[in-house]
PyMOL CGO cylinders between C-alpha atoms (Angstrom):
from pymol import cmd
from pymol.cgo import CYLINDER

trace = [
    CYLINDER, 0.00, 0.00, 0.00, 1.34, 3.41, -0.94, 0.3, 1, 1, 1, 1, 1, 1,
    CYLINDER, 1.34, 3.41, -0.94, -0.24, 5.30, 1.97, 0.3, 1, 1, 1, 1, 1, 1,
    CYLINDER, -0.24, 5.30, 1.97, -2.14, 7.96, 0.01, 0.3, 1, 1, 1, 1, 1, 1,
    CYLINDER, -2.14, 7.96, 0.01, -4.98, 8.28, -2.49, 0.3, 1, 1, 1, 1, 1, 1,
    CYLINDER, -4.98, 8.28, -2.49, -4.96, 10.09, -5.82, 0.3, 1, 1, 1, 1, 1, 1,
    CYLINDER, -4.96, 10.09, -5.82, -8.08, 9.15, -7.75, 0.3, 1, 1, 1, 1, 1, 1,
    CYLINDER, -8.08, 9.15, -7.75, -7.74, 11.15, -10.96, 0.3, 1, 1, 1, 1, 1, 1,
    CYLINDER, -7.74, 11.15, -10.96, -4.91, 12.72, -12.93, 0.3, 1, 1, 1, 1, 1, 1,
    CYLINDER, -4.91, 12.72, -12.93, -6.73, 16.07, -12.61, 0.3, 1, 1, 1, 1, 1, 1,
    CYLINDER, -6.73, 16.07, -12.61, -6.41, 16.02, -8.80, 0.3, 1, 1, 1, 1, 1, 1,
    CYLINDER, -6.41, 16.02, -8.80, -4.09, 18.63, -7.34, 0.3, 1, 1, 1, 1, 1, 1,
    CYLINDER, -4.09, 18.63, -7.34, -4.36, 17.19, -3.83, 0.3, 1, 1, 1, 1, 1, 1,
    CYLINDER, -4.36, 17.19, -3.83, -3.86, 13.70, -2.39, 0.3, 1, 1, 1, 1, 1, 1,
    CYLINDER, -3.86, 13.70, -2.39, -5.37, 12.23, 0.76, 0.3, 1, 1, 1, 1, 1, 1,
    CYLINDER, -5.37, 12.23, 0.76, -3.05, 10.64, 3.31, 0.3, 1, 1, 1, 1, 1, 1,
    CYLINDER, -3.05, 10.64, 3.31, -4.02, 7.15, 4.48, 0.3, 1, 1, 1, 1, 1, 1,
    CYLINDER, -4.02, 7.15, 4.48, -1.41, 7.23, 7.24, 0.3, 1, 1, 1, 1, 1, 1,
    CYLINDER, -1.41, 7.23, 7.24, 0.51, 9.87, 9.16, 0.3, 1, 1, 1, 1, 1, 1,
    CYLINDER, 0.51, 9.87, 9.16, 3.41, 11.43, 7.25, 0.3, 1, 1, 1, 1, 1, 1,
    CYLINDER, 3.41, 11.43, 7.25, 6.18, 13.67, 8.51, 0.3, 1, 1, 1, 1, 1, 1,
    CYLINDER, 6.18, 13.67, 8.51, 7.57, 16.91, 7.15, 0.3, 1, 1, 1, 1, 1, 1,
    CYLINDER, 7.57, 16.91, 7.15, 10.38, 16.26, 4.69, 0.3, 1, 1, 1, 1, 1, 1,
    CYLINDER, 10.38, 16.26, 4.69, 9.11, 12.92, 3.42, 0.3, 1, 1, 1, 1, 1, 1,
    CYLINDER, 9.11, 12.92, 3.42, 8.87, 12.47, -0.34, 0.3, 1, 1, 1, 1, 1, 1,
    CYLINDER, 8.87, 12.47, -0.34, 5.29, 11.34, -0.90, 0.3, 1, 1, 1, 1, 1, 1,
    CYLINDER, 5.29, 11.34, -0.90, 3.66, 11.14, -4.35, 0.3, 1, 1, 1, 1, 1, 1,
    CYLINDER, 3.66, 11.14, -4.35, 6.67, 12.93, -5.83, 0.3, 1, 1, 1, 1, 1, 1,
    CYLINDER, 6.67, 12.93, -5.83, 6.50, 15.98, -3.52, 0.3, 1, 1, 1, 1, 1, 1,
    CYLINDER, 6.50, 15.98, -3.52, 8.45, 16.86, -0.39, 0.3, 1, 1, 1, 1, 1, 1,
    CYLINDER, 8.45, 16.86, -0.39, 6.01, 17.45, 2.46, 0.3, 1, 1, 1, 1, 1, 1,
    CYLINDER, 6.01, 17.45, 2.46, 6.24, 20.97, 3.88, 0.3, 1, 1, 1, 1, 1, 1,
    CYLINDER, 6.24, 20.97, 3.88, 4.67, 19.94, 7.20, 0.3, 1, 1, 1, 1, 1, 1,
    CYLINDER, 4.67, 19.94, 7.20, 3.36, 16.88, 9.03, 0.3, 1, 1, 1, 1, 1, 1,
    CYLINDER, 3.36, 16.88, 9.03, 0.23, 15.44, 7.40, 0.3, 1, 1, 1, 1, 1, 1,
    CYLINDER, 0.23, 15.44, 7.40, -2.18, 13.40, 9.50, 0.3, 1, 1, 1, 1, 1, 1,
    CYLINDER, -2.18, 13.40, 9.50, -4.07, 10.40, 8.16, 0.3, 1, 1, 1, 1, 1, 1,
    CYLINDER, -4.07, 10.40, 8.16, -7.27, 11.49, 6.40, 0.3, 1, 1, 1, 1, 1, 1,
    CYLINDER, -7.27, 11.49, 6.40, -5.95, 14.95, 5.55, 0.3, 1, 1, 1, 1, 1, 1,
    CYLINDER, -5.95, 14.95, 5.55, -5.04, 16.38, 2.16, 0.3, 1, 1, 1, 1, 1, 1,
    CYLINDER, -5.04, 16.38, 2.16, -1.72, 17.69, 0.85, 0.3, 1, 1, 1, 1, 1, 1,
    CYLINDER, -1.72, 17.69, 0.85, -0.98, 19.61, -2.31, 0.3, 1, 1, 1, 1, 1, 1,
    CYLINDER, -0.98, 19.61, -2.31, 0.54, 17.71, -5.22, 0.3, 1, 1, 1, 1, 1, 1,
    CYLINDER, 0.54, 17.71, -5.22, 1.59, 20.95, -6.95, 0.3, 1, 1, 1, 1, 1, 1,
    CYLINDER, 1.59, 20.95, -6.95, 1.60, 24.65, -6.18, 0.3, 1, 1, 1, 1, 1, 1,
    CYLINDER, 1.60, 24.65, -6.18, -1.98, 25.94, -5.99, 0.3, 1, 1, 1, 1, 1, 1,
    CYLINDER, -1.98, 25.94, -5.99, -2.37, 29.68, -6.46, 0.3, 1, 1, 1, 1, 1, 1,
    CYLINDER, -2.37, 29.68, -6.46, -4.77, 31.92, -4.56, 0.3, 1, 1, 1, 1, 1, 1,
    CYLINDER, -4.77, 31.92, -4.56, -8.32, 31.57, -5.98, 0.3, 1, 1, 1, 1, 1, 1,
    CYLINDER, -8.32, 31.57, -5.98, -7.36, 28.42, -7.91, 0.3, 1, 1, 1, 1, 1, 1,
    CYLINDER, -7.36, 28.42, -7.91, -9.69, 25.45, -7.53, 0.3, 1, 1, 1, 1, 1, 1,
    CYLINDER, -9.69, 25.45, -7.53, -8.69, 22.61, -5.23, 0.3, 1, 1, 1, 1, 1, 1,
    CYLINDER, -8.69, 22.61, -5.23, -9.41, 19.39, -7.14, 0.3, 1, 1, 1, 1, 1, 1,
    CYLINDER, -9.41, 19.39, -7.14, -10.03, 16.03, -5.44, 0.3, 1, 1, 1, 1, 1, 1,
    CYLINDER, -10.03, 16.03, -5.44, -11.60, 13.01, -7.18, 0.3, 1, 1, 1, 1, 1, 1,
    CYLINDER, -11.60, 13.01, -7.18, -11.61, 15.14, -10.38, 0.3, 1, 1, 1, 1, 1, 1,
    CYLINDER, -11.61, 15.14, -10.38, -14.09, 17.53, -8.71, 0.3, 1, 1, 1, 1, 1, 1,
    CYLINDER, -14.09, 17.53, -8.71, -13.63, 21.07, -7.44, 0.3, 1, 1, 1, 1, 1, 1,
    CYLINDER, -13.63, 21.07, -7.44, -14.02, 20.89, -3.65, 0.3, 1, 1, 1, 1, 1, 1,
    CYLINDER, -14.02, 20.89, -3.65, -12.76, 24.34, -2.61, 0.3, 1, 1, 1, 1, 1, 1,
    CYLINDER, -12.76, 24.34, -2.61, -10.89, 27.47, -3.67, 0.3, 1, 1, 1, 1, 1, 1,
    CYLINDER, -10.89, 27.47, -3.67, -7.44, 28.29, -2.34, 0.3, 1, 1, 1, 1, 1, 1,
    CYLINDER, -7.44, 28.29, -2.34, -7.66, 31.30, -0.01, 0.3, 1, 1, 1, 1, 1, 1,
    CYLINDER, -7.66, 31.30, -0.01, -3.89, 31.84, -0.30, 0.3, 1, 1, 1, 1, 1, 1,
    CYLINDER, -3.89, 31.84, -0.30, -0.99, 30.39, -2.25, 0.3, 1, 1, 1, 1, 1, 1,
    CYLINDER, -0.99, 30.39, -2.25, -0.45, 26.75, -1.28, 0.3, 1, 1, 1, 1, 1, 1,
    CYLINDER, -0.45, 26.75, -1.28, 2.93, 25.20, -1.98, 0.3, 1, 1, 1, 1, 1, 1,
    CYLINDER, 2.93, 25.20, -1.98, 3.35, 21.63, -3.19, 0.3, 1, 1, 1, 1, 1, 1,
    CYLINDER, 3.35, 21.63, -3.19, 3.60, 19.36, -0.16, 0.3, 1, 1, 1, 1, 1, 1,
    CYLINDER, 3.60, 19.36, -0.16, 1.62, 21.69, 2.13, 0.3, 1, 1, 1, 1, 1, 1,
    CYLINDER, 1.62, 21.69, 2.13, -1.35, 20.61, 4.24, 0.3, 1, 1, 1, 1, 1, 1,
    CYLINDER, -1.35, 20.61, 4.24, -4.62, 21.59, 2.53, 0.3, 1, 1, 1, 1, 1, 1,
    CYLINDER, -4.62, 21.59, 2.53, -7.44, 22.28, 4.97, 0.3, 1, 1, 1, 1, 1, 1,
    CYLINDER, -7.44, 22.28, 4.97, -9.80, 25.03, 6.18, 0.3, 1, 1, 1, 1, 1, 1,
    CYLINDER, -9.80, 25.03, 6.18, -6.90, 27.37, 7.05, 0.3, 1, 1, 1, 1, 1, 1,
    CYLINDER, -6.90, 27.37, 7.05, -5.95, 27.81, 3.38, 0.3, 1, 1, 1, 1, 1, 1,
    CYLINDER, -5.95, 27.81, 3.38, -9.18, 27.08, 1.47, 0.3, 1, 1, 1, 1, 1, 1,
    CYLINDER, -9.18, 27.08, 1.47, -12.71, 28.39, 1.12, 0.3, 1, 1, 1, 1, 1, 1,
    CYLINDER, -12.71, 28.39, 1.12, -15.60, 25.98, 0.62, 0.3, 1, 1, 1, 1, 1, 1,
    CYLINDER, -15.60, 25.98, 0.62, -17.59, 26.28, -2.59, 0.3, 1, 1, 1, 1, 1, 1,
    CYLINDER, -17.59, 26.28, -2.59, -20.33, 23.71, -1.98, 0.3, 1, 1, 1, 1, 1, 1,
    CYLINDER, -20.33, 23.71, -1.98, -23.61, 24.40, -0.28, 0.3, 1, 1, 1, 1, 1, 1,
    CYLINDER, -23.61, 24.40, -0.28, -22.89, 28.11, 0.17, 0.3, 1, 1, 1, 1, 1, 1,
    CYLINDER, -22.89, 28.11, 0.17, -26.19, 29.79, 1.03, 0.3, 1, 1, 1, 1, 1, 1,
    CYLINDER, -26.19, 29.79, 1.03, -24.56, 33.23, 0.87, 0.3, 1, 1, 1, 1, 1, 1,
    CYLINDER, -24.56, 33.23, 0.87, -23.66, 32.94, -2.84, 0.3, 1, 1, 1, 1, 1, 1,
    CYLINDER, -23.66, 32.94, -2.84, -26.36, 32.31, -5.41, 0.3, 1, 1, 1, 1, 1, 1,
]
cmd.load_cgo(trace, "trace")
């Protein structure tokens, strides 16, 4: 088992299936910080306002620049699904 999931070639994030530590080379990127199991990390640089793609679907928008290997979570993304404030 490789320890992470990338479902589609369009994905710009992977999901960790185990805990990883900063500095590890996972999926061809050097992790910029520890990544806990179940959390996402960037497979490439993602620019501010660029879509975060998981399972070939847009799941969020980057709220700041995200470097390859960085943890991708609510601190650096904005949700785009089910937003009642945007119609």
